[in-house]
C-alpha positions, 0 to 999 in steps of 0.5 A: 384358407389353409386353416380350414383345410387342415382342420377338416383333415385333422377331424376326419378318419383316414377312411373319410380322408380317402373318400373325401372328394373335397380333399382329393387325397391321393398318392403323388406319383410324379416324383421325377420333378426336381422339387421331389427328387430327394423324396423319390424313395418315399410314398408321397401323398397330396391333398387339396387345400383350395382349387389351386393350392395343394399340400404334399407330405408323407404318412408316418405311424398314422400321422401326415407330415407336411413336406411341401406346399404347391401354391401354383398348382404346377406340381400336381399330376 
């Protein structure tokens, strides 16, 4: 399941990622939660892996770096 989402993410252009309804890629704005306290100064993004699972990370020089997985869907805003 993770493999499929990451394959799709890797194959798309950034424009396609932003416009993909399936990935629901967007900036994560609720960084006040304890899980993201150390990332408050960073611009964090998230995308959908499955209906329930999310992947959070930051983009550095055009590369998405995974910071955390949400397997409970409790971190999503």
